[in-house]
PyMOL commands that place a pseudoatom at each C-alpha (Angstrom):
pseudoatom trace, name=CA, resn=UNK, resi=1, chain=A, elem=C, hetatm=0, pos=[-48.327, 139.766, -48.890]
pseudoatom trace, name=CA, resn=UNK, resi=2, chain=A, elem=C, hetatm=0, pos=[-50.172, 140.718, -45.726]
pseudoatom trace, name=CA, resn=UNK, resi=3, chain=A, elem=C, hetatm=0, pos=[-51.075, 144.282, -44.889]
pseudoatom trace, name=CA, resn=UNK, resi=4, chain=A, elem=C, hetatm=0, pos=[-53.335, 146.070, -42.440]
pseudoatom trace, name=CA, resn=UNK, resi=5, chain=A, elem=C, hetatm=0, pos=[-56.516, 148.024, -42.952]
pseudoatom trace, name=CA, resn=UNK, resi=6, chain=A, elem=C, hetatm=0, pos=[-55.963, 151.591, -41.727]
pseudoatom trace, name=CA, resn=UNK, resi=7, chain=A, elem=C, hetatm=0, pos=[-58.316, 154.417, -40.832]
pseudoatom trace, name=CA, resn=UNK, resi=8, chain=A, elem=C, hetatm=0, pos=[-58.444, 157.259, -43.376]
pseudoatom trace, name=CA, resn=UNK, resi=9, chain=A, elem=C, hetatm=0, pos=[-60.852, 159.941, -42.138]
pseudoatom trace, name=CA, resn=UNK, resi=10, chain=A, elem=C, hetatm=0, pos=[-64.279, 158.320, -41.806]
pseudoatom trace, name=CA, resn=UNK, resi=11, chain=A, elem=C, hetatm=0, pos=[-63.254, 155.532, -44.201]
pseudoatom trace, name=CA, resn=UNK, resi=12, chain=A, elem=C, hetatm=0, pos=[-60.714, 152.762, -44.152]
pseudoatom trace, name=CA, resn=UNK, resi=13, chain=A, elem=C, hetatm=0, pos=[-58.059, 151.818, -46.645]
pseudoatom trace, name=CA, resn=UNK, resi=14, chain=A, elem=C, hetatm=0, pos=[-54.904, 149.897, -47.357]
pseudoatom trace, name=CA, resn=UNK, resi=15, chain=A, elem=C, hetatm=0, pos=[-51.458, 151.013, -48.430]
pseudoatom trace, name=CA, resn=UNK, resi=16, chain=A, elem=C, hetatm=0, pos=[-50.314, 149.364, -51.620]
pseudoatom trace, name=CA, resn=UNK, resi=17, chain=A, elem=C, hetatm=0, pos=[-46.530, 149.145, -52.000]
pseudoatom trace, name=CA, resn=UNK, resi=18, chain=A, elem=C, hetatm=0, pos=[-45.060, 150.950, -55.005]
pseudoatom trace, name=CA, resn=UNK, resi=19, chain=A, elem=C, hetatm=0, pos=[-43.629, 147.708, -56.399]
pseudoatom trace, name=CA, resn=UNK, resi=20, chain=A, elem=C, hetatm=0, pos=[-47.090, 146.119, -56.527]
pseudoatom trace, name=CA, resn=UNK, resi=21, chain=A, elem=C, hetatm=0, pos=[-48.550, 149.200, -58.213]
pseudoatom trace, name=CA, resn=UNK, resi=22, chain=A, elem=C, hetatm=0, pos=[-45.820, 149.128, -60.847]
pseudoatom trace, name=CA, resn=UNK, resi=23, chain=A, elem=C, hetatm=0, pos=[-46.244, 145.393, -61.462]
pseudoatom trace, name=CA, resn=UNK, resi=24, chain=A, elem=C, hetatm=0, pos=[-50.033, 145.665, -61.713]
pseudoatom trace, name=CA, resn=UNK, resi=25, chain=A, elem=C, hetatm=0, pos=[-50.088, 148.699, -63.998]
pseudoatom trace, name=CA, resn=UNK, resi=26, chain=A, elem=C, hetatm=0, pos=[-52.593, 150.507, -61.781]
pseudoatom trace, name=CA, resn=UNK, resi=27, chain=A, elem=C, hetatm=0, pos=[-52.750, 154.283, -62.121]
pseudoatom trace, name=CA, resn=UNK, resi=28, chain=A, elem=C, hetatm=0, pos=[-54.358, 156.941, -59.962]
pseudoatom trace, name=CA, resn=UNK, resi=29, chain=A, elem=C, hetatm=0, pos=[-57.925, 155.879, -60.791]
pseudoatom trace, name=CA, resn=UNK, resi=30, chain=A, elem=C, hetatm=0, pos=[-59.146, 152.363, -60.097]
pseudoatom trace, name=CA, resn=UNK, resi=31, chain=A, elem=C, hetatm=0, pos=[-62.430, 150.484, -60.027]
pseudoatom trace, name=CA, resn=UNK, resi=32, chain=A, elem=C, hetatm=0, pos=[-63.387, 148.427, -56.992]
pseudoatom trace, name=CA, resn=UNK, resi=33, chain=A, elem=C, hetatm=0, pos=[-65.683, 145.421, -57.226]
pseudoatom trace, name=CA, resn=UNK, resi=34, chain=A, elem=C, hetatm=0, pos=[-66.682, 142.637, -54.872]
pseudoatom trace, name=CA, resn=UNK, resi=35, chain=A, elem=C, hetatm=0, pos=[-66.630, 139.101, -56.300]
pseudoatom trace, name=CA, resn=UNK, resi=36, chain=A, elem=C, hetatm=0, pos=[-67.110, 136.006, -54.154]
pseudoatom trace, name=CA, resn=UNK, resi=37, chain=A, elem=C, hetatm=0, pos=[-66.381, 137.914, -50.923]
pseudoatom trace, name=CA, resn=UNK, resi=38, chain=A, elem=C, hetatm=0, pos=[-63.162, 139.346, -52.417]
pseudoatom trace, name=CA, resn=UNK, resi=39, chain=A, elem=C, hetatm=0, pos=[-62.387, 142.957, -53.234]
pseudoatom trace, name=CA, resn=UNK, resi=40, chain=A, elem=C, hetatm=0, pos=[-61.047, 143.261, -56.771]
pseudoatom trace, name=CA, resn=UNK, resi=41, chain=A, elem=C, hetatm=0, pos=[-59.053, 146.348, -57.759]
pseudoatom trace, name=CA, resn=UNK, resi=42, chain=A, elem=C, hetatm=0, pos=[-58.571, 147.003, -61.464]
pseudoatom trace, name=CA, resn=UNK, resi=43, chain=A, elem=C, hetatm=0, pos=[-57.593, 149.977, -63.629]
pseudoatom trace, name=CA, resn=UNK, resi=44, chain=A, elem=C, hetatm=0, pos=[-60.446, 152.401, -64.274]
pseudoatom trace, name=CA, resn=UNK, resi=45, chain=A, elem=C, hetatm=0, pos=[-62.000, 152.175, -67.718]
pseudoatom trace, name=CA, resn=UNK, resi=46, chain=A, elem=C, hetatm=0, pos=[-61.157, 155.099, -69.974]
pseudoatom trace, name=CA, resn=UNK, resi=47, chain=A, elem=C, hetatm=0, pos=[-63.745, 154.828, -72.738]
pseudoatom trace, name=CA, resn=UNK, resi=48, chain=A, elem=C, hetatm=0, pos=[-62.439, 157.803, -74.745]
pseudoatom trace, name=CA, resn=UNK, resi=49, chain=A, elem=C, hetatm=0, pos=[-58.768, 156.969, -74.430]
pseudoatom trace, name=CA, resn=UNK, resi=50, chain=A, elem=C, hetatm=0, pos=[-57.023, 157.460, -77.773]
pseudoatom trace, name=CA, resn=UNK, resi=51, chain=A, elem=C, hetatm=0, pos=[-59.810, 159.513, -79.358]
pseudoatom trace, name=CA, resn=UNK, resi=52, chain=A, elem=C, hetatm=0, pos=[-57.724, 162.693, -79.565]
pseudoatom trace, name=CA, resn=UNK, resi=53, chain=A, elem=C, hetatm=0, pos=[-54.971, 160.985, -81.540]
pseudoatom trace, name=CA, resn=UNK, resi=54, chain=A, elem=C, hetatm=0, pos=[-57.520, 159.217, -83.763]
pseudoatom trace, name=CA, resn=UNK, resi=55, chain=A, elem=C, hetatm=0, pos=[-59.267, 162.500, -84.612]
pseudoatom trace, name=CA, resn=UNK, resi=56, chain=A, elem=C, hetatm=0, pos=[-55.934, 164.218, -85.257]
pseudoatom trace, name=CA, resn=UNK, resi=57, chain=A, elem=C, hetatm=0, pos=[-54.934, 161.422, -87.627]
pseudoatom trace, name=CA, resn=UNK, resi=58, chain=A, elem=C, hetatm=0, pos=[-58.296, 161.637, -89.423]
pseudoatom trace, name=CA, resn=UNK, resi=59, chain=A, elem=C, hetatm=0, pos=[-57.872, 165.400, -89.901]
pseudoatom trace, name=CA, resn=UNK, resi=60, chain=A, elem=C, hetatm=0, pos=[-54.336, 164.982, -91.257]
pseudoatom trace, name=CA, resn=UNK, resi=61, chain=A, elem=C, hetatm=0, pos=[-55.600, 162.418, -93.781]
pseudoatom trace, name=CA, resn=UNK, resi=62, chain=A, elem=C, hetatm=0, pos=[-58.619, 164.621, -94.618]
pseudoatom trace, name=CA, resn=UNK, resi=63, chain=A, elem=C, hetatm=0, pos=[-60.859, 161.790, -93.485]
pseudoatom trace, name=CA, resn=UNK, resi=64, chain=A, elem=C, hetatm=0, pos=[-62.953, 164.018, -91.206]
pseudoatom trace, name=CA, resn=UNK, resi=65, chain=A, elem=C, hetatm=0, pos=[-65.608, 165.120, -93.704]
pseudoatom trace, name=CA, resn=UNK, resi=66, chain=A, elem=C, hetatm=0, pos=[-69.327, 164.568, -93.201]
pseudoatom trace, name=CA, resn=UNK, resi=67, chain=A, elem=C, hetatm=0, pos=[-70.510, 161.331, -94.753]
pseudoatom trace, name=CA, resn=UNK, resi=68, chain=A, elem=C, hetatm=0, pos=[-73.827, 162.922, -95.749]
pseudoatom trace, name=CA, resn=UNK, resi=69, chain=A, elem=C, hetatm=0, pos=[-73.103, 166.288, -97.353]
pseudoatom trace, name=CA, resn=UNK, resi=70, chain=A, elem=C, hetatm=0, pos=[-76.850, 167.056, -97.503]
pseudoatom trace, name=CA, resn=UNK, resi=71, chain=A, elem=C, hetatm=0, pos=[-77.060, 166.889, -93.727]
pseudoatom trace, name=CA, resn=UNK, resi=72, chain=A, elem=C, hetatm=0, pos=[-77.117, 170.538, -92.681]
pseudoatom trace, name=CA, resn=UNK, resi=73, chain=A, elem=C, hetatm=0, pos=[-79.183, 170.230, -89.512]
pseudoatom trace, name=CA, resn=UNK, resi=74, chain=A, elem=C, hetatm=0, pos=[-81.794, 172.630, -90.922]
pseudoatom trace, name=CA, resn=UNK, resi=75, chain=A, elem=C, hetatm=0, pos=[-85.366, 171.740, -91.733]
pseudoatom trace, name=CA, resn=UNK, resi=76, chain=A, elem=C, hetatm=0, pos=[-87.520, 173.460, -94.348]
pseudoatom trace, name=CA, resn=UNK, resi=77, chain=A, elem=C, hetatm=0, pos=[-89.105, 175.406, -91.505]
pseudoatom trace, name=CA, resn=UNK, resi=78, chain=A, elem=C, hetatm=0, pos=[-85.662, 176.650, -90.451]
pseudoatom trace, name=CA, resn=UNK, resi=79, chain=A, elem=C, hetatm=0, pos=[-84.914, 177.822, -93.984]
pseudoatom trace, name=CA, resn=UNK, resi=80, chain=A, elem=C, hetatm=0, pos=[-88.295, 179.390, -94.796]
pseudoatom trace, name=CA, resn=UNK, resi=81, chain=A, elem=C, hetatm=0, pos=[-89.722, 180.628, -91.502]
pseudoatom trace, name=CA, resn=UNK, resi=82, chain=A, elem=C, hetatm=0, pos=[-86.836, 181.522, -89.222]
pseudoatom trace, name=CA, resn=UNK, resi=83, chain=A, elem=C, hetatm=0, pos=[-85.779, 185.158, -89.191]
pseudoatom trace, name=CA, resn=UNK, resi=84, chain=A, elem=C, hetatm=0, pos=[-82.497, 186.422, -87.805]
for i in range(1, 84): cmd.bond("trace and resi %d" % i, "trace and resi %d" % (i + 1))
show_as sticks, trace
zoom trace
């Protein structure tokens, strides 16, 4: 499919037909890369995608406890010297 590069403010862009977006699975955020003089458009990485559901599932299964119960984050100095 041929298309034209259009001016968008101080930048330039292309219009991508809805059908191509649906077929490609692209969302609102994409990553652009240049490989061998070609512009590659791919879905943006979402490194934390699915974490919320995973944590919810862990809590429901009571699998969200600390692995090291002795780990309190306090040193001896915190216990003996710190005054509130």
